[in-house]
C-alpha positions as CSV (number, residue, x, y, z in Angstrom):
1,M,13.0,-17.6,38.8
2,T,13.1,-18.6,42.4
3,T,11.3,-17.3,45.5
4,V,13.2,-16.1,48.6
5,S,11.2,-15.6,51.8
6,L,12.4,-13.2,54.5
7,R,11.0,-12.7,58.0
8,F,10.8,-9.1,59.2
9,D,9.5,-7.4,62.3
10,D,6.1,-5.9,61.4
11,D,7.2,-2.3,62.1
12,M,10.4,-2.8,60.0
13,K,8.5,-4.2,57.1
14,K,6.0,-1.3,57.3
15,Q,8.9,1.2,57.3
16,L,10.6,-0.5,54.4
17,D,7.4,-0.6,52.4
18,E,6.9,3.2,53.0
19,M,10.5,4.0,52.1
20,C,10.3,1.9,48.9
21,D,7.0,3.5,48.0
22,E,8.5,7.0,48.4
23,M,11.2,5.9,45.9
24,G,8.7,4.5,43.5
25,M,9.5,0.8,43.9
26,N,8.4,-2.2,45.9
27,I,10.4,-4.4,48.3
28,T,11.2,-6.9,45.6
29,T,12.7,-4.2,43.4
30,F,14.7,-2.9,46.4
31,F,16.2,-6.4,47.1
32,M,16.9,-6.9,43.4
33,I,18.8,-3.6,43.2
34,Y,20.7,-4.6,46.4
35,A,21.6,-8.1,45.1
36,K,22.7,-6.8,41.7
37,K,25.0,-4.2,43.3
38,A,26.5,-6.7,45.7
39,L,27.1,-9.2,42.8
40,R,28.6,-6.5,40.5
41,D,30.9,-5.1,43.2
42,R,31.6,-8.5,44.8
43,R,31.0,-7.0,48.3
44,I,28.2,-5.9,50.6
45,P,27.3,-2.5,49.2
46,F,27.7,-0.7,52.6
47,E,30.1,-0.8,55.5
48,I,29.2,-3.1,58.4
49,T,30.6,-2.2,61.7
50,A,30.0,-3.2,65.3
51,P,29.2,-0.3,67.6
52,L,32.0,0.5,70.0
53,D,31.1,-0.3,73.6
54,P,31.0,3.2,75.3
55,F,33.0,1.8,78.2
56,Y,36.0,1.5,75.8
57,S,35.6,5.0,74.2
58,D,38.7,7.2,74.1
59,S,37.2,9.7,76.6
60,N,36.2,7.0,79.1
61,M,39.6,5.2,78.8
62,E,41.3,8.5,79.5
63,Q,39.1,9.1,82.6
64,L,39.9,5.6,83.8
65,K,43.7,6.2,83.4
66,R,43.4,9.5,85.4
67,A,41.4,7.7,88.1
68,A,43.9,4.9,88.3
69,Q,46.8,7.4,88.6
70,Q,44.9,9.2,91.4
71,V,44.7,5.9,93.3
72,K,48.4,5.3,92.7
73,D,49.2,8.8,93.9
74,G,47.1,8.4,97.1
75,Q,44.8,11.2,96.0
76,I,41.6,9.4,96.9
77,I,39.2,10.0,99.8
78,V,37.4,7.1,101.4
79,K,34.1,7.8,103.1
80,T,31.4,5.5,104.5
81,M,27.8,5.8,103.4
82,E,26.9,7.4,106.8
83,E,29.6,10.1,106.3
84,L,28.3,10.8,102.8
85,E,24.7,11.1,104.0
86,A,25.9,13.4,106.8
87,M,27.7,15.6,104.2
88,E,24.4,15.7,102.1
89,R,22.4,16.9,105.1
90,A,25.0,19.6,106.1
């Protein structure tokens, strides 16, 4: 047998301890199950994805296309800060 050491944020460790306890196991058993599943399937046993930057979401990209088209079509109104503040007070 060999020993593997892992460093965890204190809160994450506490949460993992609590979850494992609710399942009737300890963290060592948790990682053994994980390792055996990964070795048996020859892959990480869950999907790893990078969250999409909200700027590039479909809805935002569509809004940017509409805004760009409005600029091309000359459908924009330019106001100074003073004009906007005057509109707010009116």
